[in-house]
Structure formats: structure tokens, C-alpha cells
C-alpha positions as CSV (number, residue, x, y, z in Angstrom):
1,X,30.6,-14.9,19.0
2,X,29.1,-14.5,22.4
3,X,25.7,-15.8,23.4
4,X,22.8,-13.4,23.9
5,X,21.2,-12.5,27.2
6,X,17.8,-14.1,27.3
7,X,15.3,-11.2,27.2
8,X,13.0,-10.7,30.2
9,X,10.1,-11.5,27.9
10,X,9.6,-12.9,24.4
11,X,8.6,-10.9,21.4
12,X,4.8,-11.0,21.1
13,X,2.6,-10.4,18.0
14,X,1.9,-6.8,19.1
15,X,5.6,-6.3,19.7
16,X,6.4,-7.6,16.2
17,X,3.8,-5.3,14.7
18,X,5.4,-2.3,16.5
19,X,8.8,-3.3,15.2
20,X,7.5,-3.4,11.6
21,X,5.9,0.0,12.0
22,X,9.1,1.5,13.4
23,X,11.0,0.0,10.4
24,X,8.5,1.2,7.9
25,X,9.8,4.8,7.4
26,X,13.3,3.4,6.4
27,X,12.0,2.2,3.0
28,X,9.0,4.5,2.9
29,X,11.3,7.5,2.5
30,X,13.3,5.7,-0.3
31,X,10.1,4.9,-2.2
32,X,8.6,8.4,-1.8
33,X,11.7,10.3,-3.0
34,X,11.8,8.0,-6.1
35,X,8.5,9.5,-7.4
36,X,9.1,13.0,-5.9
37,X,12.6,13.4,-7.6
38,X,11.2,15.6,-10.4
39,X,9.3,17.8,-7.9
40,X,12.4,18.1,-5.7
41,X,14.6,18.9,-8.7
42,X,12.2,21.7,-9.9
43,X,11.8,23.2,-6.5
44,X,15.5,23.2,-5.7
45,X,16.8,24.0,-9.2
46,X,18.7,20.8,-9.9
47,X,18.8,18.2,-12.7
48,X,18.8,14.4,-12.8
49,X,22.3,14.2,-11.2
50,X,21.2,16.2,-8.2
51,X,18.0,14.1,-7.9
52,X,20.0,10.9,-8.0
53,X,22.4,12.3,-5.3
54,X,19.4,12.9,-3.0
55,X,18.6,9.2,-3.3
56,X,22.1,7.9,-3.1
57,X,23.2,10.1,-0.2
58,X,20.6,8.4,1.9
59,X,21.4,4.8,0.9
60,X,25.1,5.3,1.0
61,X,25.1,6.8,4.5
62,X,22.6,4.1,5.5
63,X,25.0,1.3,4.3
64,X,28.0,2.9,6.0
65,X,26.3,3.3,9.4
66,X,25.0,-0.3,9.5
67,X,28.4,-1.8,10.0
68,X,28.7,-0.3,13.5
69,X,25.0,0.1,14.5
70,X,24.6,-3.5,15.3
71,X,27.5,-3.3,17.8
72,X,25.8,-0.3,19.5
73,X,22.7,-2.4,20.0
74,X,24.7,-5.2,21.4
75,X,26.4,-2.9,23.9
76,X,23.7,-0.4,24.9
77,X,20.5,-2.3,24.2
78,X,18.6,-2.9,21.0
79,X,15.3,-1.2,22.0
80,X,17.2,1.8,23.2
81,X,18.9,2.2,19.9
82,X,15.6,1.7,18.2
83,X,14.3,4.7,20.1
84,X,17.3,6.8,19.2
85,X,17.2,5.8,15.6
86,X,13.4,6.3,15.3
87,X,13.6,9.8,16.9
88,X,16.4,10.7,14.5
89,X,14.4,9.6,11.5
90,X,11.4,11.6,12.7
91,X,13.4,14.8,13.4
92,X,15.5,14.7,10.3
93,X,12.5,13.9,8.0
94,X,10.6,16.8,9.3
95,X,13.6,19.1,9.1
96,X,14.0,18.2,5.4
97,X,10.6,19.7,4.8
98,X,12.0,23.2,5.4
99,X,15.3,23.1,3.3
100,X,15.9,25.8,0.6
101,X,18.9,24.3,-1.2
102,X,20.1,21.0,-2.6
103,X,23.1,21.0,-0.4
104,X,21.0,21.3,2.8
105,X,18.8,18.5,1.6
106,X,21.7,16.2,0.8
107,X,23.3,16.8,4.2
108,X,20.0,16.0,5.9
109,X,19.6,12.9,3.8
110,X,23.0,11.7,4.8
111,X,22.1,12.2,8.5
112,X,18.8,10.5,7.9
113,X,20.6,7.5,6.4
114,X,22.7,7.3,9.5
115,X,19.6,7.3,11.7
116,X,17.9,4.7,9.6
117,X,21.1,2.6,9.7
118,X,21.1,2.8,13.5
119,X,17.5,1.6,13.6
120,X,17.4,-1.2,11.0
121,X,19.8,-3.9,12.4
122,X,18.1,-3.6,15.8
123,X,14.8,-4.7,14.2
124,X,16.4,-7.8,12.6
125,X,18.5,-8.6,15.7
126,X,15.4,-8.2,18.0
127,X,13.5,-10.7,15.9
128,X,16.4,-13.2,16.0
129,X,17.1,-13.0,19.7
130,X,13.6,-12.5,21.3
131,X,11.4,-14.6,19.0
132,X,11.4,-18.4,18.9
133,X,10.3,-21.1,16.5
134,X,7.4,-20.1,14.1
135,X,7.3,-16.6,15.5
136,X,10.9,-16.0,14.4
137,X,10.3,-17.4,10.9
138,X,7.1,-15.4,10.6
139,X,9.0,-12.3,11.8
140,X,11.7,-12.7,9.2
141,X,9.2,-13.2,6.4
142,X,7.2,-10.1,7.5
143,X,10.4,-8.1,7.7
144,X,11.2,-9.1,4.1
145,X,7.6,-8.2,3.1
146,X,7.7,-4.9,4.9
147,X,10.9,-3.9,3.0
148,X,8.9,-4.1,-0.3
149,X,5.5,-3.0,1.0
150,X,6.8,0.2,2.7
151,X,8.8,1.1,-0.5
152,X,5.7,0.9,-2.7
153,X,3.5,2.5,-0.1
154,X,5.9,5.4,0.0
155,X,5.6,5.8,-3.7
156,X,1.8,5.7,-3.7
157,X,1.2,7.9,-0.7
158,X,3.8,10.4,-2.0
159,X,2.2,10.5,-5.4
160,X,-1.3,11.1,-3.9
161,X,0.0,13.9,-1.7
162,X,1.9,15.5,-4.5
163,X,-1.1,15.5,-6.7
164,X,-3.4,17.0,-4.0
165,X,-1.0,19.6,-2.6
166,X,0.0,23.0,-4.2
167,X,3.0,23.0,-6.5
168,X,6.4,22.4,-4.9
169,X,4.7,21.8,-1.5
170,X,3.8,18.1,-1.9
171,X,7.2,16.7,-1.4
172,X,7.7,18.7,1.7
173,X,4.4,17.5,3.2
174,X,5.6,13.9,2.5
175,X,8.7,14.5,4.7
176,X,6.5,15.5,7.6
177,X,4.3,12.4,7.1
178,X,7.4,10.2,7.1
179,X,8.4,11.8,10.4
180,X,5.0,11.3,11.9
181,X,5.0,7.6,11.0
182,X,8.4,7.3,12.7
183,X,7.0,8.9,15.9
184,X,4.1,6.4,15.9
185,X,6.6,3.6,15.8
186,X,8.7,5.0,18.6
187,X,5.7,5.5,20.8
188,X,4.9,1.8,20.6
189,X,8.3,0.5,21.4
190,X,7.4,-0.3,25.0
191,X,5.8,-3.5,23.6
192,X,9.2,-4.6,22.4
193,X,11.4,-6.5,24.9
194,X,14.9,-5.1,25.5
195,X,17.9,-7.3,24.6
196,X,21.6,-7.0,24.4
197,X,24.8,-9.0,24.5
198,X,26.2,-10.1,27.9
199,X,29.7,-9.5,26.6
200,X,29.4,-6.9,23.9
201,X,32.2,-7.0,21.4
202,X,34.6,-4.1,21.1
203,X,33.7,-1.7,18.3
204,X,36.1,-1.5,15.4
205,X,35.8,2.3,15.0
206,X,38.8,2.5,12.6
207,X,37.2,-0.2,10.4
208,X,33.8,1.4,10.5
209,X,35.1,4.8,9.5
210,X,37.2,3.4,6.7
211,X,34.4,1.5,5.1
212,X,32.0,4.4,5.5
213,X,34.3,6.8,3.9
214,X,35.1,4.3,1.1
215,X,31.4,3.8,0.2
216,X,30.8,7.5,0.0
217,X,33.9,8.1,-2.0
218,X,32.8,5.5,-4.6
219,X,29.0,6.1,-4.7
220,X,28.8,9.9,-4.8
221,X,31.1,10.3,-7.8
222,X,29.3,7.4,-9.6
223,X,26.1,9.4,-9.1
224,X,27.3,12.8,-10.1
225,X,30.1,11.9,-12.6
226,X,28.1,10.8,-15.7
227,X,26.0,13.9,-15.7
228,X,29.0,16.3,-15.3
229,X,31.2,14.6,-17.9
230,X,33.3,12.8,-15.4
231,X,35.3,15.7,-13.9
232,X,38.8,14.9,-12.5
233,X,37.7,15.0,-8.9
234,X,35.1,12.2,-9.5
235,X,37.8,9.9,-11.0
236,X,40.2,10.6,-8.2
237,X,37.5,10.0,-5.6
238,X,36.6,6.6,-7.0
239,X,40.3,5.6,-7.2
240,X,40.8,6.7,-3.6
241,X,37.6,4.9,-2.5
242,X,38.6,1.6,-4.1
243,X,42.0,1.9,-2.5
244,X,40.4,2.6,0.9
245,X,38.3,-0.5,0.5
246,X,41.5,-2.6,-0.1
247,X,43.0,-1.0,3.0
248,X,39.8,-1.8,4.9
249,X,40.0,-5.5,4.0
250,X,43.6,-5.7,5.1
251,X,42.6,-4.0,8.4
252,X,39.8,-6.6,8.9
253,X,42.2,-9.5,8.3
254,X,44.7,-8.1,10.7
255,X,42.1,-7.5,13.4
256,X,40.8,-11.0,13.2
257,X,44.4,-12.4,13.4
258,X,44.9,-10.3,16.6
259,X,41.6,-11.6,18.1
260,X,39.9,-8.2,17.7
261,X,36.4,-8.5,16.3
262,X,36.4,-6.7,12.9
263,X,33.4,-4.9,11.3
264,X,33.3,-7.5,8.5
265,X,34.9,-10.8,9.8
266,X,36.8,-12.4,6.9
267,X,36.0,-15.8,8.5
268,X,32.3,-15.2,8.0
269,X,32.8,-14.4,4.3
270,X,34.6,-17.7,4.0
271,X,31.2,-19.4,4.7
272,X,29.9,-20.3,1.3
273,X,26.2,-19.9,2.1
274,X,26.9,-16.4,3.5
275,X,29.2,-15.4,0.7
276,X,26.9,-16.5,-2.1
277,X,23.8,-15.2,-0.4
278,X,25.4,-11.7,-0.1
279,X,26.2,-11.7,-3.8
280,X,22.6,-12.6,-4.5
281,X,21.5,-9.8,-2.2
282,X,23.7,-7.3,-4.0
283,X,22.3,-8.4,-7.4
284,X,18.7,-8.3,-6.2
285,X,18.8,-4.8,-4.6
286,X,20.9,-3.1,-7.2
287,X,18.3,-4.0,-9.8
288,X,15.4,-3.4,-7.4
289,X,16.4,0.1,-6.6
290,X,17.2,1.0,-10.2
291,X,14.0,-0.6,-11.4
292,X,11.8,1.6,-9.3
293,X,13.8,4.7,-10.2
294,X,13.7,3.9,-13.9
295,X,9.9,3.3,-13.9
296,X,9.3,6.6,-12.2
297,X,11.6,8.5,-14.6
298,X,10.0,6.8,-17.6
299,X,6.5,7.6,-16.4
300,X,7.2,11.3,-15.8
301,X,9.7,12.1,-18.6
302,X,8.2,10.0,-21.5
303,X,4.5,9.6,-20.7
304,X,4.1,13.0,-19.1
305,X,2.7,11.6,-15.9
306,X,3.0,13.4,-12.6
307,X,4.1,12.0,-9.3
308,X,0.6,10.4,-8.8
309,X,0.6,8.7,-12.1
310,X,4.1,7.4,-11.6
311,X,3.1,6.0,-8.2
312,X,0.0,4.3,-9.5
313,X,2.1,2.7,-12.2
314,X,3.7,0.5,-9.6
315,X,0.5,-0.2,-7.7
316,X,-0.1,-3.6,-9.3
317,X,3.5,-4.5,-8.6
318,X,3.1,-3.6,-5.0
319,X,-0.2,-5.4,-4.6
320,X,1.4,-8.6,-6.1
321,X,4.4,-8.3,-3.8
322,X,2.2,-7.9,-0.7
323,X,-0.1,-10.8,-1.6
324,X,2.8,-13.1,-2.5
325,X,4.6,-12.2,0.7
326,X,1.5,-13.1,2.8
327,X,1.1,-16.4,0.9
328,X,4.8,-17.2,0.9
329,X,4.7,-20.1,3.4
330,X,2.2,-21.9,1.2
331,X,4.0,-21.1,-2.0
332,X,7.3,-22.3,-0.5
333,X,5.8,-25.7,0.5
334,X,4.4,-26.0,-3.1
335,X,7.5,-24.9,-5.0
336,X,10.0,-26.6,-2.8
337,X,13.7,-25.7,-2.4
338,X,14.0,-24.2,-5.9
339,X,11.6,-21.4,-5.2
340,X,14.2,-18.6,-5.6
341,X,15.6,-20.1,-8.8
342,X,12.2,-20.5,-10.5
343,X,11.2,-17.0,-9.4
344,X,14.5,-15.5,-10.8
345,X,14.1,-17.3,-14.1
346,X,10.5,-16.0,-14.3
347,X,11.8,-12.5,-13.6
348,X,14.5,-12.8,-16.2
349,X,12.0,-13.9,-18.9
350,X,9.6,-11.1,-18.1
351,X,12.3,-8.4,-18.1
352,X,13.7,-9.7,-21.4
353,X,10.2,-9.4,-22.8
354,X,9.9,-5.8,-21.7
355,X,13.4,-5.1,-23.1
356,X,12.4,-6.4,-26.5
357,X,9.2,-4.4,-26.5
358,X,11.2,-1.3,-25.5
359,X,13.7,-1.7,-28.4
360,X,10.7,-2.1,-30.7
361,X,9.1,1.1,-29.3
362,X,6.0,-0.8,-28.0
363,X,6.5,-0.4,-24.3
364,X,3.3,1.4,-23.7
365,X,1.6,1.8,-20.3
366,X,-0.7,-1.2,-20.7
367,X,2.3,-3.5,-21.6
368,X,4.1,-2.3,-18.5
369,X,1.1,-2.9,-16.3
370,X,0.8,-6.5,-17.6
371,X,4.4,-7.3,-16.7
372,X,4.6,-5.5,-13.3
373,X,2.2,-7.9,-11.6
374,X,4.3,-11.1,-12.4
375,X,7.4,-9.1,-11.5
376,X,5.9,-8.3,-8.1
377,X,5.2,-12.1,-7.5
378,X,8.7,-13.1,-8.6
379,X,10.5,-10.5,-6.5
380,X,8.6,-11.5,-3.3
381,X,9.5,-15.1,-4.0
382,X,13.1,-14.2,-4.4
383,X,13.6,-11.8,-1.4
384,X,11.7,-13.6,1.4
385,X,13.5,-17.0,0.9
386,X,16.8,-15.2,0.4
387,X,16.7,-13.5,3.7
388,X,15.6,-16.6,5.5
389,X,18.2,-18.8,3.8
390,X,21.2,-16.5,4.5
391,X,20.3,-16.0,8.2
392,X,19.0,-19.5,9.0
393,X,21.7,-21.5,7.2
394,X,24.6,-19.5,8.4
395,X,26.3,-21.1,11.5
396,X,24.8,-19.9,14.7
397,X,28.1,-18.4,15.8
398,X,27.9,-16.1,12.7
399,X,24.3,-15.2,12.8
400,X,24.8,-11.6,14.1
401,X,27.5,-10.9,11.5
402,X,25.5,-12.4,8.7
403,X,22.4,-10.2,9.5
404,X,24.6,-7.1,9.7
405,X,26.3,-7.9,6.4
406,X,22.9,-8.7,4.8
407,X,21.4,-5.2,5.6
408,X,24.7,-3.5,4.6
409,X,24.9,-5.2,1.2
410,X,21.2,-4.4,0.7
411,X,21.8,-0.7,1.0
412,X,25.0,-0.8,-1.0
413,X,23.0,-2.5,-3.8
414,X,20.3,0.2,-3.7
415,X,22.9,2.9,-3.9
416,X,24.9,1.3,-6.7
417,X,21.7,0.4,-8.7
418,X,20.5,4.0,-8.7
419,X,23.9,5.4,-9.4
420,X,25.0,3.0,-12.1
421,X,21.8,1.8,-13.9
422,X,19.9,5.0,-13.2
423,X,22.8,7.0,-14.5
424,X,23.1,4.8,-17.6
425,X,19.4,5.3,-18.3
426,X,19.8,9.1,-18.4
427,X,23.1,9.0,-20.3
428,X,21.4,7.0,-23.1
429,X,18.1,8.8,-23.0
430,X,19.4,12.4,-22.6
431,X,16.7,14.9,-23.2
432,X,15.1,13.0,-26.0
433,X,11.9,11.2,-24.9
434,X,12.1,9.0,-28.0
435,X,15.5,7.7,-26.9
436,X,14.0,6.4,-23.7
437,X,12.9,3.2,-25.5
438,X,16.5,2.4,-26.2
439,X,17.5,3.4,-22.7
440,X,14.9,1.2,-21.0
441,X,15.7,-1.7,-23.3
442,X,19.4,-1.4,-22.5
443,X,19.1,-1.2,-18.7
444,X,16.4,-4.0,-18.7
445,X,18.9,-6.2,-20.6
446,X,21.3,-5.7,-17.6
447,X,18.5,-6.4,-15.2
448,X,17.8,-9.7,-17.1
449,X,21.5,-10.7,-16.8
450,X,21.4,-10.0,-13.1
451,X,18.3,-12.1,-12.6
452,X,20.0,-15.0,-14.5
453,X,23.0,-14.7,-12.3
454,X,20.8,-14.7,-9.2
455,X,19.1,-17.9,-10.5
456,X,22.4,-19.7,-11.0
457,X,23.6,-18.8,-7.5
458,X,20.2,-19.8,-6.1
459,X,20.6,-23.2,-7.7
460,X,23.9,-23.8,-6.0
461,X,22.7,-22.3,-2.7
462,X,19.7,-24.5,-2.5
463,X,21.7,-27.7,-2.9
464,X,23.6,-27.2,0.3
465,X,22.2,-28.5,3.6
466,X,22.0,-25.9,6.5
467,X,24.9,-25.9,9.0
468,X,24.2,-26.8,12.5
469,X,27.1,-25.1,14.3
């Protein structure tokens, strides 16, 4: 791994603020579409499978593009790629406001995912390469906080707009708002120093195309298949996608043996802290994405709440997440090295309680509100330290690859969570609102197991001292 060119100037607080604003629409659009899924479905004449596809098309394309986007920033300049990605997010979000069919929206969401994927690794890499000492640590913590804050903010803002706007127009206005936020971020990027690699690594285009196609071949049929009774094409696509992933891995091993830098260096995955951290990232985001989707579906389908009610349901969760993220340095010093483990165990206990209430048919709105606040605290105490641990304790030579893998696995987790757990929720619930108790209890049992697995991995991760080379 080559060294980085020292930037002409260091990242300032105002530059960091601009970076976070530019990054905001990436998760804002995910959160907003979560609560607007019903409105989009009614307007475009599609069911739950189509709504899930709108979500998964974005996150799958996002994940697929991340693997090469970091290399583009290394070669052509990270701020330049931020501008290109930000303008793409703005233009595609606004274009989505004018679609008249599900197919057109899905295509735009795929392209939007690519633009977001181009932008995101530049934010993380800029913080890593242009900030130093406390500023870098603060930047990483705020990046983690912004991931959650912008998602919840997207839900709340989208719900408010949908409630105030005429029928079937609210979700379109939200797309324009998303584009406007992206333009504000782009306008301020002059405050961000440019940085790039002095000897940019050759881009493994073959590997990038292979993993991108593999992810889409697996995630899209997992999203559509359950609702359509698993047609033959969906099974074939999954088999081909898994086979393509195996081919991809062999290509990566061969590239590394031939001294060609692969998209996913096998040597990096042999580093235990990186490998375990990525598994934890997958567990966290698979359940996080599904959790927000399931809550929105429950609020609208069972409790008869509109988009505004569904968004307000998670307001306590969002406020707790933000407050905890701000206080995280203090909490970390108090809780010590086992912060992630304690937080994950707390989340598991809370989710298990909700699951029991659901099976008993007592998961009313007040009960959900009472558990969402501690869940927000727990998730902030899991995600912030996880990001910092994976990036800071990976060897310096693997820092760039580790950050790229982290963001890729994050988006894969969101896609798989909505596709698998969201799909399971609707398969169990069907059109019967009474069956939603069983559906929520079942998927929350899976959430609980994932939280326990996260806690077990966190315990082993926290025992290991950080590498120095």
C-alpha cells in the first residue's frame, strides 16, 4: 500500500462539517424511502416486493460501486470525486421525482446508488488522510453518528412532507429535497482539502464488475422471489450470483499472487481484527436496515398510521442515537473496552423483550416507544466504536482497503437485511394484520440472535491489542 500525498492543508472543522453535509443525502434517501414505501407503491401500482426492490436496488448498487470508487479517488482526487458523486446524487434524486413507472424508478435508484457509492469512500478517506490526532478521531465518530442521524432525519422529514403534501405528491417532493441537500453539500466542498495517492493503484475493473454483478444477481431475486413464489429465474439468478462470487474470490487470489492489487485483497481479510470487524458490520447493518423497514411496515399496515406517524415512531430512537453519539467519548471512557459487548447484550435483551410482547399480542405503540429509546442508545454505542476499532486497529498498510471493505459490507448488510428479514416479515404476516404480531416476534428473534453474535465477536475483538504496522 502506497503512502498518501500530504494535502496542501489539513481538514478544518468547517471542512469536516461540509463533508458530513455532503454525506448526509446518502442515508437520508434510504431513511426517507423506508417510510414512503407505501406511498410509492400506491402511486406506481406495485406491492411489497416492488417497494422492497426500490430500497434494495439502491443499496445493492451502492455496495457494488464502492469497491472501485475508492480507487478512483486515489487516482483522480478525492474532492473531485466528491463533486462528481454529489452532483450525481442531486441530479438523479430530482429526476426520480418525475418517474411514472416502477421500472424507471428502480433504474434511477440503481444509478443513484452508484453515485452515492462514488461519494461515500471519499468522505472516509479524506478524514483519514487530511485530519490528524483528535480531529481524525472526532471525524470518524461524527461520520458514524451522521450515518444514523441522516437515516432517521430522512424518515422524519419525509413523513412530515408526505403528511402536508397532496396525495401521491409527497414522496416526489422528498426526492427534490434530497437533491437540494446534495447541492448544498457540493457547493461547500471548496472548504475540503484535495488529496490523492502519489502512486495510485491500478484498478481491477474485472474484479469490480464481477462482484458488482454477483451482488445484484443475489440481492434482487432475494427481494422479489418470496413475493412471487420463487419463480425459476430467481433461483437461477441466485445460483449464478453465488458462483460468480466464488469466481471473484479466485480472481482476487490470483491477482494478489501476480502482484496486481485486487478489489478485495485476501491478505487484508486474513487480518483477524478486520475479518471479525467486517462480520460484525454485516450483522449490525443487516438488522439495522431491516429494523427500520419492519417498524415502518408495522406502523402503517397494522396501526393504520401514515408516513408521518411511521416517521414519528422512530423519533425517540433517533434522538437517543444522536445524543449518545455526541456523548460517546465520555461513555467510552466510562464503559471501557467492553462498550460494544455491553451495548450488544443490552440490545439483545431489549429485542427479546419486544419479541415476547409481540408473540403475546401486546406490542402496542407505547411498548414500542419505551424500547426504542434504549435501542437508540445501544446502537450508537455499537456502531461508533466498531467503525473506529476496525479502521484504527487494522495495520496502517491496510487502512485504505479496510475502510473500503467496511463501507461495502455496510451496504451489503442493508440490502440483505431488507431483502431477507423484510421479506420474511411479509411472508409471515401476509395480508392479515393480526398475523403481524407473529411476524414481528419471529424477525425480532432473529435480530436478538444477531445481537448476541455481535456481542460474542466484540468480546474477542476487544481483547486484542491494536497493531502498529
